[in-house]
N, C-alpha and C positions, 0 to 999 in steps of 0.2 A: 534895861538890859545891862548896861555898863556896871551899875551898882550891884546887881544881883550876881553877875558873873564874877565880880571881884570878891564876893562873899564865899566862893566855892571852897577856898582853902580852909576857912573857919568851919564851914559845914562839914567837910570831910574830917577835920580834927574832932569835932563833936561826935560825928558818927562812929569813928573808930573807938572813941572812949566809951560812949553810951552803949554801943552794941557788942562790946567785947564778949561778955558772958553769953549773950544770945547767940552770937556767931559760933562760939566754941561748942555750944550745945547742939546747934544745927549741924555742924561738921561731924560731931559724934553720931547724930541721928542718921546722917547720910551714909556714913561708913557702915552703920548697922543695917540700914535698908539695902545697901548695895544696889542702887537702881540699875535697870537694864538699859535705860536711855534717858535723855533729857529733852523736854519739849519746852520751847519758850514762846511767849506771846506778848505783843506790845504794838503800839501805834506810834508813828512819827519818831521823835527822838528816842522814845523808849524802845522802839523796835531796833533802832541803831545800837542801843545799849545791848539788846538781845543778840545782835550780830557779834559784838565784842564777846559776849558770854559764850556764844557757840565756839569760837576759836579758842578761848581760854579753857573751857571745859574739855573740849576734845583733845587739846594738846596736853592738858595736865592730868586728865583722868582716863583717856582712851575711850570714853563713852561717846556714842553717836548723839549729836544734838541737832535738832531741827526746829524751824519756826512754824508755829501753828497759824493757820488763817482763821481769824475769829468768826468769819461768816459761816464756816463749816458747822459751828455750833449755834450761833445766834440766828442765822437765817435758814440753813439747810437742816438743822436739828439732827445732824448725823451723830451716831453714837460710835465711839472708838473704844478699843481695848487699851487702857492705859495703866493696867495693873503693874506695879513695881516701877513706875515711871515717875521721875521728878518733873513736875510741871511748874515752870517759873513764869509768873506774869509780872511785867514791869509797867508802872504807871506813876505819874506825878500826882494826879488828882484821885485816881482810883474810882472815878465816877462814870466812865464810859460804859453804857449798857452792854455793848458787845464784849468787852473784856470781862465784865462781871458774869455774863452768861457763859462765856468760855471757861472761866474758872470753876463755876458751878458744875458745868458739864464734865470737866476733867475730874473733879472730885467724885462725881457720881460714877465715872468710868474707872475708878480705882487708883487714880494718881495721887501722889503726895503733892499738894498744891502750896506753893510758896509765893507770896506777894511781896515784891520789892516796891514799896510805895511811900510817898511822902505824907499823904493824909492818912494817919493811923486809924482813924475811925470811919474810913470810907467804906462803901459797899464792897469794894474789891477786897479790902483787908478783912472784912467780916466773912467773906466767902472762902477764904483760904484756911488751910490747916495752920500755917505759920506765916508770919510777916517779918520783913526786915525794914524798919523805918529808915528812910533816907536822912532824916534829921537835917533837912535843908532849910527849914523854915519857910515862911511865905514866899511865893514866887509869883509876881503879878505880871511881869512882862510876858507877852504872847510867846516870844522866843525862849524856849527852855534853855537854860545855861547851867546854873549850879545844880539843878536837879539831875541833869544828864551826867555831869561830873560825879555827883554823889552816887548815881546808879552804877557807874563804872567802879567806883571805890567799894561799894557794897558787894559787887560781883567778885572783885579781887579778894576782898576780905573773906567771903564765903568759901571760895575755891581754895585759898591758902589754908583755911582751917580744915576743910574737908580732906584735903590731900596731905595735911600736916607738912606743908612746905615752909620750913623755918626761914629759908632765905627770903621768900616772898613776904612772909609775915613781918620779918625785920625791916625789909625794904619799905613796906607800907607805912611804917611809923615815920618815915621821912617824907611821905607824900604831902602832908599839909604844907610844910615849909617849901617843898619843891613846887607845889602849885602856886604859892605866893611868888616865887622867883620866876616861874613861867609867865605869870601875869605881867611882870615888869619887862619882859623881853620886847625889843623893838621890832615889830613886823611891819611898820609903816612903809618901808620901801615897796611893799607889794601893792600899795594903793595906786601908785602911778601906773603899774602894769595892768591892774584890774579895773581901774576907775571907769573906763569906757567900754568894758567888756559887755557883750550881750549874751554870749554863750561861752561855756568853758567846761573842761573835764576836771574832776577831782579824783585822784588816784591814791589807793593804798592797797595793802595786801595783808592777809592773815589778821593779826590783832589790829592792824591799822585800817582794815576795810570799814569797820563800824564808824570810825571817826571821819573817814572820807565821806561816807553817806550822810553823817551828821553835818559836816561842813557844807556839803552840797545843798542840804535842806536850808541851812541858815543863809546861804547866798541867795537862794530863791526868796525866802520869806522876809529877810531884812534888807537885801540889796537890790532885789528885782532882777537878778541875773539868772538866766536859764542854765543851771549847773547840773551836770550828770556825774554820778559817782560810779567808778569801775574798779574792779580788782586789776592790779598790774598784769595779772595773767590773762585777763579777758580783753584788754584793750586791742590786742592784735587780732582778735576774732571779730573783725568788722568795724568797730568804732574808729580804728586807726585811719580809716579811709577819709575821715573828715579833717585830719590834721593837715594844715597848710601853714605857710609862713605867717607868723603873728597870732596863730590860734593859741589861747591861753590854757595851760594845764597846771594845776596845783597838785604837787606830789608830797605825800607824807611817807616817811621812812623811819621805822623804829629799828633798833640795833638787834635784830634776831635773824633767823634763818632766811627770812624773806628779803633781806637787804640786797644781796647780789643781783637778784632778778629785778628789783625795783631800780637799782642803780643802772643796770643795762638798759632798761626801758627809758629812763630819764635821758641817758646819753643819746639814744635813738631819737627821742622826741626833739632834743636840741639840734641834732643833725638835720632833722626834717624842717627846722625853722620855727618850731613851736615856741611860744613865749612861756618858758618853764619857770615855775616858782617852786623851790625845794624847801621842805622843812624836815630836818633830821639828818641831812647829809650835805656835803659840799662837793660840787663838780665845777671844773673850770668853765667859765663862760655863761653859767646859769645863775640866776638870782637865788641866793641862799639866805634863808631866814634862820636866826639862832634858835636852838632847841635846848631845853633843859635835860641833861643826862640823868638817867635813873636806871632801875631794873628794867630790862626790855619790855616786860609785861605792863609796866607802869608808864612808860614813855608816851604811848598814845593818849592817855588821859592828860598828860602835861601839855602835849601839843594842841589838843583841842581847847585847852584853857587859853593858850596863847592866841589861838585862832579867834576865839570869841571877842577878844579885844580888837583884833583886826576887823572882824565883821562889823562891829559897832561903828568903828571909825570909817570903814568903807561905805557903809550905808549913809552916814552923814555927808561924806564927800560926794556921794551921788545924789544928794538932795532928798534923801528919804528919812523917815522917822522909824528907827528900828523897833520902837515900842508900839507902833501902830501900823502894822502891815495890813494892806487892804484885804477885805473879805475874810479875815481870820479872827478867832477869839481864843481865849486862853484854854478853856475846857471844851473839847470837841466831843460831843456825845453821839458817836455813831452807833448804829444798831446792827 
């Protein structure tokens, strides 16, 4: 896990270079298609990348984006009207039968199917109209790291080309170096706060919600911690009732329109006695982890890269092997 996560910056650099022409062509095709909506599909970490895609697409294009439940196609065999819809399927392996079935069903229903996939010759890649190779190389650790970062980079690259966002396109060129710097940041002070945790919340909002969900998954599978991810806007709708002195809450905050609300929640959590760990902002009296600054849409990708190093170290500190989580395998073939 440590070695593969460390390779994320090189993978993103390769991806940006190798996919430039492909992405430009896809951006032009999407402008010509002018889809009426976007539907995403993925499992595990790939679904968390789809959550990031939802917020990026909706805020940058104004199109509605929603997540498809694979079982609607793979088990219930329901037919949908997906004419003039962009259907994005994200997967590292491209081998899960339910994702392949969903992609095929979407294609038959009239959607333009795009596979964001690491295995270029996988069944999922063959089922799609177009594919964006993640260029992440082999990933053997059960915990996806560099393939998740590469998925976020591919989504950023696609949306920047689609919307002809020159500022984001230029900012992306700095992302490989920024990922390398994010990997070097010292998040080890969080180990003493989380080392004995059995349950915790992970909080993000907007573009940060996808990485909050990804971080919660990694805490479960590598560290054995029951972690739940919430939008900062949702925590007060019930989950806040569990907050008591010493309850750990990990908060991600990128520098965009969501920041004031996340900051207000973090203050409230601290006042309630929660053990708050902050990434992306500083507040008096709360543990603050350093974050690499970048374009606001890119910052979540950099923070999850810093988090992966922490998760690996935290797993080892808790006596667990992050590469061998119990009851899990690298490729999960759900139907």
